[in-house]
VOBA-1610 file (N, C-alpha, C; in pm, whole numbers, padded with zeros to 5 digits, always signed):
BEGIN
Met+00082-00119+00000Met+00000+00000+00000Met+00087+00126+00000Ile+00193+00125+00079Ile+00282+00240+00083Ile+00345+00261-00054Lys+00381+00150-00122Lys+00438+00162-00256Lys+00341+00230-00353Ser+00214+00193-00348Ser+00118+00252-00440Ser+00093+00400-00408Ile+00092+00437-00280Ile+00077+00579-00244Ile+00199+00656-00291Phe+00317+00599-00271Phe+00441+00663-00314Phe+00441+00683-00466Lys+00404+00579-00541Lys+00399+00589-00687Lys+00300+00697-00730Thr+00185+00704-00664Thr+00084+00805-00696Thr+00139+00945-00670Leu+00207+00964-00557Leu+00264+01095-00526Leu+00373+01134-00625Val+00458+01040-00661Val+00564+01067-00758Val+00503+01105-00893Leu+00405+01029-00938Leu+00338+01058-01065Leu+00271+01194-01062Ala+00198+01223-00954Ala+00130+01353-00942Ala+00231+01467-00942Ser+00345+01448-00874Ser+00449+01551-00870Ser+00507+01575-01009Cys+00532+01467-01083Cys+00586+01480-01219Cys+00490+01554-01310Val+00362+01521-01302Val+00260+01588-01383Val+00252+01735-01347Ala+00254+01765-01217Ala+00247+01905-01173Ala+00370+01982-01220Leu+00489+01924-01209Leu+00610+01991-01254Leu+00607+02013-01404Ala+00565+01914-01480Ala+00559+01928-01626Ala+00460+02036-01664Gly+00345+02037-01604Gly+00244+02138-01634Gly+00291+02276-01596Gly+00360+02286-01483Gly+00412+02415-01439Gly+00519+02467-01532Ala+00601+02377-01586Ala+00707+02419-01677Ala+00650+02474-01806Ile+00540+02418-01852Ile+00482+02463-01978Ile+00409+02596-01961Ala+00337+02613-01853Ala+00253+02731-01839Ala+00309+02832-01741Ala+00437+02821-01708Ala+00495+02909-01608Ala+00497+03053-01656Thr+00467+03143-01564Thr+00478+03284-01591Thr+00607+03331-01526Pro+00692+03401-01601Pro+00819+03440-01544Pro+00802+03537-01428Thr+00877+03515-01319Thr+00873+03608-01207Thr+00979+03715-01226Gly+01078+03689-01305Gly+01182+03784-01341Gly+01198+03776-01491Ala+01317+03805-01538Ala+01341+03794-01681Ala+01382+03652-01716Ser+01339+03606-01832Ser+01381+03477-01884Ser+01403+03494-02034Ser+01480+03403-02092Ser+01504+03414-02236Ser+01493+03277-02302Val+01461+03281-02431Val+01452+03161-02513Val+01529+03189-02641Ser+01628+03105-02671Ser+01703+03122-02795Ser+01634+03044-02906Ser+01677+03070-03028Ser+01618+02998-03142Ser+01654+02850-03140Glu+01756+02814-03063Glu+01797+02674-03053Glu+01710+02592-02959Gln+01630+02657-02876Gln+01544+02588-02781Gln+01415+02548-02851Gln+01417+02432-02914Gln+01305+02384-02995Gln+01182+02355-02911Gly+01065+02366-02973Gly+00941+02331-02906Gly+00851+02451-02885Met+00758+02433-02791Met+00659+02537-02763Met+00695+02608-02633His+00688+02741-02635His+00714+02824-02518His+00595+02918-02502Gln+00559+02948-02377Gln+00439+03030-02352Gln+00465+03133-02243Trp+00399+03249-02258Trp+00407+03354-02157Trp+00270+03418-02142Gln+00232+03449-02019Gln+00110+03524-01992Gln+00144+03673-02010Val+00076+03739-02102Val+00103+03879-02132Val-00020+03940-02198Leu-00044+04067-02176Leu-00155+04142-02236Leu-00290+04073-02216Gly-00309+04011-02101Gly-00437+03948-02070Gly-00462+03817-02141Gly-00362+03762-02207Gly-00377+03634-02277Gly-00249+03555-02271Lys-00230+03467-02368Lys-00112+03381-02369Lys-00041+03394-02503Leu+00086+03436-02498Leu+00171+03441-02616Leu+00239+03306-02629Ile+00233+03248-02748Ile+00287+03115-02773Ile+00393+03126-02882Leu+00510+03070-02855Leu+00617+03064-02953Leu+00641+02919-02990Ile+00642+02891-03119Ile+00679+02758-03169Ile+00814+02773-03238Asn+00916+02709-03180Asn+01051+02707-03239Asn+01066+02576-03315Gly+01104+02586-03440Gly+01122+02466-03521Gly+01250+02471-03599Thr+01277+02364-03672Thr+01397+02355-03756Thr+01357+02305-03893Tyr+01414+02365-03996Tyr+01398+02316-04133Tyr+01535+02269-04179Gln+01539+02149-04238Gln+01666+02097-04286Gln+01643+02009-04407Asp+01723+02033-04509Asp+01732+01940-04622Asp+01881+01926-04655Ile+01915+01872-04770Ile+02056+01848-04797Ile+02135+01977-04820Leu+02068+02087-04851Leu+02136+02214-04877Leu+02115+02319-04770Val+02007+02311-04695Val+01968+02421-04607Val+01940+02370-04466Tyr+01983+02448-04369Tyr+01949+02425-04228Tyr+01913+02561-04171Lys+01793+02575-04118Lys+01756+02701-04054Lys+01652+02675-03946Arg+01651+02763-03849Arg+01554+02755-03740Arg+01444+02857-03766Ser+01324+02826-03715Ser+01210+02916-03736Ser+01147+02954-03603Leu+01092+03074-03599Leu+01017+03123-03485Leu+00882+03170-03536Thr+00775+03111-03485Thr+00639+03152-03522Thr+00564+03182-03393Phe+00502+03300-03387Phe+00432+03344-03267Phe+00281+03341-03288Tyr+00211+03299-03184Tyr+00065+03300-03183Tyr+00019+03365-03053Phe-00103+03417-03053Phe-00159+03475-02932Phe-00298+03421-02911Glu-00324+03376-02790Glu-00455+03327-02750Glu-00509+03427-02649Ser-00608+03508-02691Ser-00658+03614-02603Ser-00737+03560-02485Lys-00807+03449-02504Lys-00883+03384-02397Lys-00863+03233-02411Pro-00859+03161-02297Pro-00841+03016-02307Pro-00947+02952-02397Gly-00902+02867-02487Gly-00994+02798-02578Gly-01027+02876-02703Glu-00984+03001-02709Glu-01008+03081-02829Glu-00911+03038-02938Glu-00933+03089-03057Glu-00842+03059-03167Glu-00705+03120-03142Trp-00602+03056-03193Trp-00469+03113-03188Trp-00456+03209-03305Met-00418+03332-03278Met-00396+03431-03384Met-00246+03444-03408His-00206+03450-03535His-00066+03477-03564His-00030+03612-03506Ala+00090+03624-03453Ala+00143+03751-03404Ala+00266+03783-03489Pro+00248+03861-03595Pro+00359+03887-03686Pro+00463+03981-03626Ile+00580+03980-03687Ile+00688+04073-03653Ile+00681+04182-03758Ile+00654+04304-03715Ile+00636+04413-03810Ile+00757+04506-03804Asp+00820+04523-03920Asp+00939+04605-03931Asp+00913+04712-04037Gly+00845+04816-04000Gly+00813+04922-04094Gly+00676+04903-04156Asp+00643+04990-04251Asp+00510+04991-04312Asp+00482+04869-04398Lys+00579+04821-04470Lys+00554+04715-04568Lys+00609+04579-04528Arg+00703+04574-04433Arg+00768+04447-04400Arg+00706+04385-04276Asn+00658+04263-04289Asn+00617+04186-04172Asn+00633+04038-04203Ala+00647+03960-04097Ala+00670+03817-04115Ala+00585+03739-04016Leu+00516+03636-04064Leu+00442+03547-03975Leu+00536+03444-03913Thr+00639+03406-03985Thr+00743+03317-03934Thr+00877+03380-03966Trp+00964+03384-03865Trp+01098+03439-03885Trp+01196+03323-03893Phe+01289+03327-03988Phe+01387+03221-04007Phe+01528+03271-03979Ser+01608+03190-03909Ser+01750+03220-03894Ser+01817+03191-04028Ile+01934+03250-04047Ile+02005+03231-04173Ile+02149+03195-04142Ser+02202+03094-04210Ser+02343+03057-04199Ser+02400+03039-04338Gln+02527+03073-04351Gln+02602+03049-04474Gln+02722+02966-04435Gly+02718+02838-04464Gly+02825+02750-04421Gly+02829+02746-04268Glu+02942+02779-04210Glu+02956+02778-04065Glu+02922+02913-04002Gln+02891+03014-04084Gln+02864+03148-04032Gln+02714+03169-04011Thr+02677+03209-03889Thr+02539+03249-03863Thr+02525+03392-03911Val+02437+03414-04006Val+02416+03546-04065Val+02306+03621-03990Ala+02204+03548-03942Ala+02094+03611-03868Ala+02042+03511-03765Asp+02015+03562-03645Asp+01959+03478-03540Asp+01876+03566-03448Ala+01795+03501-03364Ala+01702+03575-03278Ala+01690+03508-03143Ala+01637+03585-03047Ala+01607+03534-02914Ala+01488+03611-02859Val+01419+03552-02762Val+01305+03616-02697Val+01343+03641-02551Val+01312+03761-02503Val+01336+03796-02363Val+01200+03831-02303Ala+01163+03758-02198Ala+01033+03780-02134Ala+01054+03837-01994His+00981+03942-01965His+00975+04001-01832His+00834+03978-01781Val+00807+04018-01658Val+00675+03997-01599Val+00567+04068-01682Asn+00595+04188-01733Asn+00492+04267-01801Asn+00504+04273-01952Asn+00612+04220-02010Asn+00625+04228-02156Asn+00714+04117-02210Val+00704+04097-02340Val+00787+04001-02410Val+00850+04074-02528Glu+00982+04057-02542Glu+01054+04123-02650Glu+01129+04022-02735Leu+01147+04057-02859Leu+01221+03975-02956Leu+01341+04057-03001Val+01457+03995-03008Val+01576+04063-03059Val+01630+03982-03176Ile+01663+04053-03284Ile+01719+03991-03403Ile+01854+04056-03432Ala+01956+03973-03450Ala+02090+04021-03488Ala+02121+03964-03625Glu+02172+04051-03715Glu+02202+04003-03851Glu+02317+04081-03913Thr+02385+04015-04007Thr+02497+04074-04078Thr+02495+04026-04222Lys+02601+04055-04295Lys+02612+04008-04433Lys+02694+03880-04436Pro+02661+03788-04527Pro+02735+03661-04531Pro+02877+03675-04586Arg+02966+03597-04527Arg+03103+03575-04575Arg+03191+03699-04581Val+03154+03805-04513Val+03241+03923-04506Val+03239+03975-04363Val+03343+04049-04328Val+03342+04116-04199Val+03260+04243-04219Ala+03144+04247-04158Ala+03051+04357-04179Ala+02988+04396-04045Pro+02930+04515-04040Pro+02859+04553-03917Pro+02746+04454-03887Ile+02712+04442-03761Ile+02600+04357-03719Ile+02490+04448-03669Ser+02374+04439-03732Ser+02261+04520-03688Ser+02176+04441-03590Val+02127+04512-03489Val+02045+04452-03385Val+01914+04530-03379Thr+01803+04457-03386Thr+01672+04521-03380Thr+01590+04455-03270Trp+01528+04539-03186Trp+01441+04492-03078Trp+01297+04519-03115Tyr+01209+04425-03079Tyr+01065+04435-03103Tyr+00994+04403-02972Arg+00884+04470-02944Arg+00804+04442-02825Arg+00667+04392-02868Phe+00620+04286-02801Phe+00487+04234-02828Phe+00386+04335-02778Thr+00292+04372-02864Thr+00197+04478-02831Thr+00060+04451-02890Glu-00037+04518-02834Glu-00174+04511-02886Glu-00195+04632-02976Ala-00265+04612-03087Ala-00292+04723-03178Ala-00376+04828-03106Gly-00337+04951-03123Gly-00413+05060-03065Gly-00491+05132-03173Asp-00534+05251-03143Asp-00610+05329-03239Asp-00529+05366-03362Asn-00397+05369-03350Asn-00311+05405-03464Asn-00285+05289-03559Glu-00315+05166-03517Glu-00289+05048-03600Glu-00417+04972-03628Thr-00520+05039-03674Thr-00651+04975-03690Thr-00660+04884-03812Asp-00572+04900-03911Asp-00581+04820-04033Asp-00495+04694-04029Gly-00419+04674-03925Gly-00328+04560-03919Gly-00375+04453-03822Pro-00283+04369-03781Pro-00317+04261-03688Pro-00352+04315-03550Ala-00426+04237-03473Ala-00468+04279-03339Ala-00351+04278-03242Tyr-00259+04183-03257Tyr-00141+04171-03172Tyr-00021+04146-03261Phe+00092+04208-03229Phe+00211+04194-03313Phe+00335+04237-03238Phe+00451+04208-03298Phe+00579+04255-03246Phe+00613+04384-03319Lys+00622+04492-03244Lys+00647+04625-03300Lys+00793+04664-03274Lys+00857+04716-03377Lys+00997+04758-03368Lys+01009+04870-03265Thr+01102+04853-03170Thr+01121+04955-03066Thr+01257+05022-03075Ser+01359+04952-03124Ser+01491+05015-03136Ser+01579+04934-03229Ser+01683+05000-03276Ser+01784+04928-03353Ser+01918+04997-03333Thr+02022+04917-03340Thr+02158+04966-03323Thr+02250+04882-03410Thr+02374+04926-03423Thr+02470+04854-03505Thr+02600+04838-03429Tyr+02656+04719-03435Tyr+02790+04693-03383Tyr+02886+04705-03501Pro+02992+04784-03489Pro+03082+04804-03603Pro+03159+04677-03641Ala+03196+04669-03766Ala+03270+04553-03816Ala+03403+04537-03746Asn+03465+04649-03706Asn+03596+04639-03643Asn+03590+04580-03502Ala+03469+04558-03447Ala+03455+04493-03317Ala+03484+04343-03328Lys+03482+04291-03449Lys+03512+04150-03478Lys+03429+04054-03392Leu+03301+04083-03380Leu+03207+03998-03306Leu+03126+03914-03404Thr+03078+03800-03358Thr+02988+03719-03439Thr+02843+03755-03404Val+02752+03712-03488Val+02610+03733-03460Val+02573+03669-03326Asp+02624+03548-03302Asp+02595+03479-03176Asp+02645+03558-03055Gln+02764+03613-03063Gln+02819+03691-02952Gln+02738+03817-02927Val+02700+03885-03033Val+02620+04007-03019Val+02485+03974-02958Leu+02423+03868-03005Leu+02292+03828-02952Leu+02302+03796-02803Gln+02403+03722-02762Gln+02423+03690-02621Gln+02443+03816-02538Lys+02520+03910-02590Lys+02547+04036-02520Lys+02419+04117-02503Glu+02339+04127-02609Glu+02213+04202-02603Glu+02114+04139-02506Val+02101+04008-02510Val+02008+03938-02420Val+02051+03956-02275Ala+02181+03940-02249Ala+02232+03955-02112Ala+02205+04096-02059Ala+02224+04197-02142Ala+02199+04335-02099Ala+02051+04357-02068Lys+01963+04301-02149Lys+01819+04316-02129Lys+01772+04240-02006Met+01835+04127-01978Met+01796+04045-01862Met+01829+04118-01731Lys+01931+04203-01732Lys+01969+04276-01611Lys+01871+04387-01576Lys+01798+04435-01675Lys+01706+04548-01653Lys+01585+04506-01575
//
């Protein structure tokens, strides 16, 4: 009898831990890189932001993808949450880019208690070039964005690391995420 109670408690604990890991709301800052495959979720803007990280691979191409959805109420439809970069550019799925061994573009998500941000670092392939970094914040459309999506990632800032810094996209991304996590 003690064995069966123990097994039940262990099973219940495992289920509770697994459920908590999936639906956890960050108490501080947390981050998710493009390499962390699977589904990630955050409670934000009165609903649930969902990130699906995937990988595409064939004999010529390997790239990671980030697709965001928003569920405004439990059981409601998942709405795509695009990344909007200016008036004409938006993406429902963002893809990392590599040329041989060089990462040309990569991204990470930084979640705080009240907001979720996306950072993208990118450069030019096969040359020593500046690395541009762009930050986006998950937001709800207001009166100024009535013709677009209801929820989206809006560009909040961009900066450039000079080519003479001799940094990689991965190094810049790690540096940017670490700085944002401290705030």
